[in-house]
MARMARVO-783334 format. One record per residue: residue number from 1; x, y, z of N, C-alpha, C in turn. Coordinates in nm, 3 decimals, m for minus. Layout:
N
[pt NUM,[X,Y,Z],[X,Y,Z],[X,Y,Z]] ...
This chain:
116
[pt 1,[m2.645,1.337,1.212],[m2.571,1.350,1.086],[m2.466,1.458,1.103]] [pt 2,[m2.341,1.421,1.076],[m2.231,1.516,1.087],[m2.197,1.571,0.949]] [pt 3,[m2.180,1.701,0.939],[m2.141,1.762,0.811],[m1.999,1.815,0.821]] [pt 4,[m1.919,1.788,0.719],[m1.781,1.831,0.715],[m1.761,1.923,0.595]] [pt 5,[m1.697,2.036,0.617],[m1.671,2.131,0.510],[m1.521,2.160,0.506]] [pt 6,[m1.459,2.127,0.392],[m1.315,2.153,0.374],[m1.296,2.285,0.301]] [pt 7,[m1.183,2.347,0.324],[m1.143,2.467,0.252],[m0.991,2.479,0.256]] [pt 8,[m0.939,2.571,0.176],[m0.796,2.599,0.180],[m0.717,2.545,0.063]] [pt 9,[m0.781,2.467,m0.023],[m0.709,2.415,m0.139],[m0.674,2.526,m0.236]] [pt 10,[m0.589,2.494,m0.331],[m0.550,2.592,m0.432],[m0.430,2.544,m0.509]] [pt 11,[m0.367,2.636,m0.581],[m0.249,2.606,m0.660],[m0.129,2.674,m0.597]] [pt 12,[m0.022,2.599,m0.583],[0.099,2.651,m0.520],[0.219,2.594,m0.595]] [pt 13,[0.328,2.664,m0.591],[0.451,2.615,m0.656],[0.521,2.511,m0.569]] [pt 14,[0.606,2.433,m0.634],[0.686,2.334,m0.560],[0.762,2.402,m0.447]] [pt 15,[0.757,2.340,m0.329],[0.823,2.396,m0.213],[0.736,2.491,m0.133]] [pt 16,[0.618,2.522,m0.185],[0.528,2.615,m0.117],[0.448,2.548,m0.007]] [pt 17,[0.357,2.625,0.051],[0.278,2.576,0.164],[0.130,2.608,0.145]] [pt 18,[0.048,2.526,0.203],[m0.096,2.549,0.209],[m0.146,2.497,0.342]] [pt 19,[m0.256,2.555,0.389],[m0.322,2.504,0.509],[m0.466,2.469,0.474]] [pt 20,[m0.500,2.343,0.491],[m0.637,2.298,0.468],[m0.714,2.301,0.600]] [pt 21,[m0.842,2.333,0.590],[m0.929,2.336,0.707],[m1.046,2.241,0.687]] [pt 22,[m1.087,2.180,0.794],[m1.205,2.093,0.794],[m1.289,2.131,0.914]] [pt 23,[m1.406,2.188,0.889],[m1.494,2.230,0.997],[m1.613,2.136,1.003]] [pt 24,[m1.633,2.079,1.121],[m1.743,1.985,1.142],[m1.862,2.056,1.205]] [pt 25,[m1.980,2.003,1.178],[m2.103,2.062,1.233],[m2.124,2.024,1.379]] [pt 26,[m2.040,1.933,1.430],[m2.046,1.891,1.569],[m1.912,1.833,1.611]] [pt 27,[m1.908,1.773,1.728],[m1.782,1.714,1.776],[m1.743,1.594,1.691]] [pt 28,[m1.616,1.590,1.657],[m1.564,1.480,1.577],[m1.424,1.448,1.627]] [pt 29,[m1.413,1.377,1.740],[m1.283,1.355,1.803],[m1.180,1.284,1.715]] [pt 30,[m1.227,1.196,1.626],[m1.134,1.124,1.538],[m1.153,1.178,1.396]] [pt 31,[m1.058,1.256,1.350],[m1.066,1.320,1.218],[m0.941,1.291,1.139]] [pt 32,[m0.960,1.260,1.012],[m0.849,1.224,0.925],[m0.855,1.303,0.795]] [pt 33,[m0.740,1.314,0.732],[m0.732,1.367,0.595],[m0.688,1.252,0.504]] [pt 34,[m0.755,1.243,0.390],[m0.719,1.150,0.285],[m0.699,1.231,0.157]] [pt 35,[m0.638,1.167,0.057],[m0.626,1.231,m0.073],[m0.647,1.128,m0.182]] [pt 36,[m0.687,1.180,m0.296],[m0.717,1.092,m0.409],[m0.687,1.162,m0.540]] [pt 37,[m0.626,1.088,m0.632],[m0.606,1.136,m0.769],[m0.690,1.049,m0.861]] [pt 38,[m0.724,1.101,m0.979],[m0.811,1.026,m1.071],[m0.757,0.887,m1.101]] [pt 39,[m0.842,0.786,m1.088],[m0.805,0.650,m1.120],[m0.735,0.576,m1.009]] [pt 40,[m0.714,0.643,m0.896],[m0.643,0.580,m0.785],[m0.729,0.571,m0.661]] [pt 41,[m0.687,0.483,m0.570],[m0.758,0.467,m0.444],[m0.736,0.591,m0.356]] [pt 42,[m0.832,0.616,m0.271],[m0.816,0.722,m0.172],[m0.713,0.673,m0.069]] [pt 43,[m0.616,0.758,m0.034],[m0.512,0.716,0.059],[m0.504,0.808,0.180]] [pt 44,[m0.467,0.747,0.290],[m0.457,0.819,0.417],[m0.339,0.916,0.414]] [pt 45,[m0.361,1.035,0.470],[m0.254,1.135,0.478],[m0.215,1.161,0.624]] [pt 46,[m0.314,1.198,0.704],[m0.286,1.231,0.844],[m0.415,1.219,0.924]] [pt 47,[m0.400,1.198,1.055],[m0.516,1.186,1.141],[m0.488,1.242,1.279]] [pt 48,[m0.595,1.280,1.347],[m0.582,1.331,1.484],[m0.697,1.278,1.567]] [pt 49,[m0.664,1.236,1.689],[m0.765,1.193,1.785],[m0.756,1.287,1.904]] [pt 50,[m0.866,1.349,1.939],[m0.863,1.449,2.045],[m0.776,1.565,2.002]] [pt 51,[m0.687,1.607,2.094],[m0.599,1.719,2.062],[m0.454,1.681,2.046]] [pt 52,[m0.419,1.557,2.078],[m0.277,1.526,2.080],[m0.238,1.396,2.010]] [pt 53,[m0.333,1.312,1.980],[m0.297,1.187,1.914],[m0.293,1.205,1.764]] [pt 54,[m0.172,1.213,1.707],[m0.160,1.236,1.564],[m0.090,1.119,1.496]] [pt 55,[m0.118,1.104,1.368],[m0.061,0.997,1.289],[m0.044,1.048,1.147]] [pt 56,[0.068,1.011,1.082],[0.097,1.061,0.948],[0.141,0.947,0.857]] [pt 57,[0.106,0.960,0.729],[0.162,0.870,0.630],[0.310,0.901,0.614]] [pt 58,[0.388,0.800,0.581],[0.533,0.818,0.571],[0.570,0.929,0.473]] [pt 59,[0.496,0.941,0.364],[0.535,1.036,0.259],[0.507,1.181,0.296]] [pt 60,[0.443,1.207,0.410],[0.421,1.346,0.452],[0.486,1.377,0.587]] [pt 61,[0.538,1.276,0.653],[0.601,1.297,0.784],[0.715,1.398,0.772]] [pt 62,[0.710,1.497,0.861],[0.811,1.602,0.859],[0.773,1.720,0.773]] [pt 63,[0.674,1.705,0.687],[0.629,1.815,0.600],[0.491,1.865,0.638]] [pt 64,[0.403,1.776,0.681],[0.264,1.812,0.715],[0.245,1.807,0.866]] [pt 65,[0.151,1.889,0.912],[0.120,1.891,1.055],[m0.031,1.907,1.072]] [pt 66,[m0.090,1.820,1.152],[m0.235,1.826,1.174],[m0.262,1.877,1.316]] [pt 67,[m0.365,1.959,1.328],[m0.399,2.015,1.459],[m0.549,2.039,1.467]] [pt 68,[m0.594,2.066,1.587],[m0.739,2.083,1.607],[m0.765,2.208,1.689]] [pt 69,[m0.872,2.279,1.654],[m0.925,2.388,1.735],[m1.061,2.344,1.785]] [pt 70,[m1.066,2.303,1.912],[m1.190,2.243,1.964],[m1.310,2.338,1.964]] [pt 71,[m1.294,2.464,2.005],[m1.413,2.552,2.011],[m1.485,2.566,1.877]] [pt 72,[m1.413,2.555,1.768],[m1.476,2.572,1.637],[m1.494,2.440,1.563]] [pt 73,[m1.461,2.328,1.628],[m1.471,2.195,1.565],[m1.397,2.192,1.431]] [pt 74,[m1.281,2.254,1.428],[m1.204,2.264,1.304],[m1.071,2.191,1.319]] [pt 75,[m1.039,2.113,1.218],[m0.909,2.046,1.209],[m0.832,2.107,1.094]] [pt 76,[m0.707,2.140,1.121],[m0.621,2.201,1.020],[m0.512,2.102,0.978]] [pt 77,[m0.472,2.113,0.854],[m0.355,2.039,0.808],[m0.262,2.139,0.738]] [pt 78,[m0.152,2.168,0.805],[m0.050,2.256,0.749],[0.040,2.172,0.660]] [pt 79,[0.051,2.211,0.533],[0.131,2.136,0.436],[0.246,2.224,0.390]] [pt 80,[0.368,2.180,0.420],[0.488,2.254,0.384],[0.571,2.175,0.284]] [pt 81,[0.660,2.245,0.217],[0.751,2.181,0.121],[0.673,2.090,0.025]] [pt 82,[0.571,2.147,m0.036],[0.483,2.068,m0.121],[0.554,2.021,m0.247]] [pt 83,[0.518,1.900,m0.289],[0.577,1.837,m0.407],[0.468,1.813,m0.511]] [pt 84,[0.506,1.798,m0.638],[0.404,1.772,m0.741],[0.317,1.651,m0.708]] [pt 85,[0.374,1.549,m0.645],[0.297,1.429,m0.613],[0.196,1.452,m0.500]] [pt 86,[0.198,1.568,m0.437],[0.096,1.603,m0.338],[m0.031,1.657,m0.404]] [pt 87,[m0.026,1.679,m0.535],[m0.144,1.727,m0.606],[m0.253,1.620,m0.601]] [pt 88,[m0.370,1.658,m0.550],[m0.480,1.563,m0.534],[m0.601,1.636,m0.480]] [pt 89,[m0.713,1.568,m0.481],[m0.828,1.617,m0.405],[m0.815,1.563,m0.264]] [pt 90,[m0.816,1.653,m0.169],[m0.800,1.616,m0.029],[m0.935,1.614,0.041]] [pt 91,[m0.961,1.506,0.111],[m1.090,1.486,0.177],[m1.072,1.476,0.328]] [pt 92,[m1.165,1.536,0.398],[m1.170,1.524,0.543],[m1.267,1.410,0.579]] [pt 93,[m1.228,1.333,0.678],[m1.311,1.222,0.722],[m1.321,1.225,0.874]] [pt 94,[m1.438,1.197,0.925],[m1.456,1.192,1.070],[m1.534,1.067,1.107]] [pt 95,[m1.494,1.006,1.216],[m1.560,0.885,1.265],[m1.625,0.915,1.398]] [pt 96,[m1.752,0.883,1.408],[m1.823,0.899,1.536],[m1.875,0.763,1.579]] [pt 97,[m1.899,0.749,1.708],[m1.955,0.625,1.761],[m2.081,0.657,1.840]] [pt 98,[m2.185,0.582,1.816],[m2.310,0.595,1.889],[m2.357,0.456,1.926]] [pt 99,[m2.369,0.431,2.056],[m2.411,0.298,2.104],[m2.325,0.188,2.043]] [pt 100,[m2.196,0.212,2.033],[m2.104,0.113,1.982],[m2.099,0.101,1.831]] [pt 101,[m2.178,0.178,1.763],[m2.178,0.173,1.616],[m2.095,0.287,1.560]] [pt 102,[m2.002,0.252,1.469],[m1.915,0.351,1.407],[m1.980,0.404,1.279]] [pt 103,[m1.971,0.534,1.259],[m2.017,0.597,1.135],[m1.906,0.686,1.081]] [pt 104,[m1.876,0.671,0.954],[m1.770,0.747,0.888],[m1.834,0.853,0.797]] [pt 105,[m1.795,0.976,0.818],[m1.847,1.087,0.738],[m1.735,1.143,0.651]] [pt 106,[m1.772,1.197,0.535],[m1.676,1.257,0.442],[m1.719,1.396,0.403]] [pt 107,[m1.622,1.482,0.379],[m1.649,1.612,0.320],[m1.650,1.601,0.169]] [pt 108,[m1.668,1.717,0.105],[m1.681,1.719,m0.041],[m1.546,1.724,m0.111]] [pt 109,[m1.440,1.752,m0.037],[m1.306,1.756,m0.094],[m1.263,1.896,m0.132]] [pt 110,[m1.132,1.917,m0.128],[m1.074,2.043,m0.173],[m0.950,2.010,m0.256]] [pt 111,[m0.933,2.081,m0.369],[m0.829,2.046,m0.465],[m0.698,2.117,m0.432]] [pt 112,[m0.591,2.040,m0.439],[m0.456,2.094,m0.423],[m0.378,2.064,m0.549]] [pt 113,[m0.319,2.167,m0.607],[m0.234,2.150,m0.724],[m0.098,2.210,m0.694]] [pt 114,[0.006,2.130,m0.712],[0.142,2.178,m0.690],[0.210,2.182,m0.826]] [pt 115,[0.244,2.302,m0.869],[0.301,2.318,m1.003],[0.452,2.326,m0.997]] [pt 116,[0.515,2.264,m1.096],[0.663,2.265,m1.099],[0.715,2.367,m1.198]] 
């Protein structure tokens, strides 16, 4: 069982920055960030595989950056030039494989509010 703990959320003004952290209780080579607002589907934000394979949703490309610190099993998401529409609960997700079976784990979420 993999446990994910997010931190770093908060309230920031438009154009500001925040860094979210996701610390896993073990190795989680494929880690993603999603976000969700009330009444809406959870949507993909950014993902990282290993240390160099990154992927971003179009609406954050050029503003967000995802990275990993392997010794601490922590994935960071640096969010710059934040917009009101970035306000959401952000969730960390990790996928592990055991004997060919995929398991998806989720953290509890961290809230981001961008005030105008």
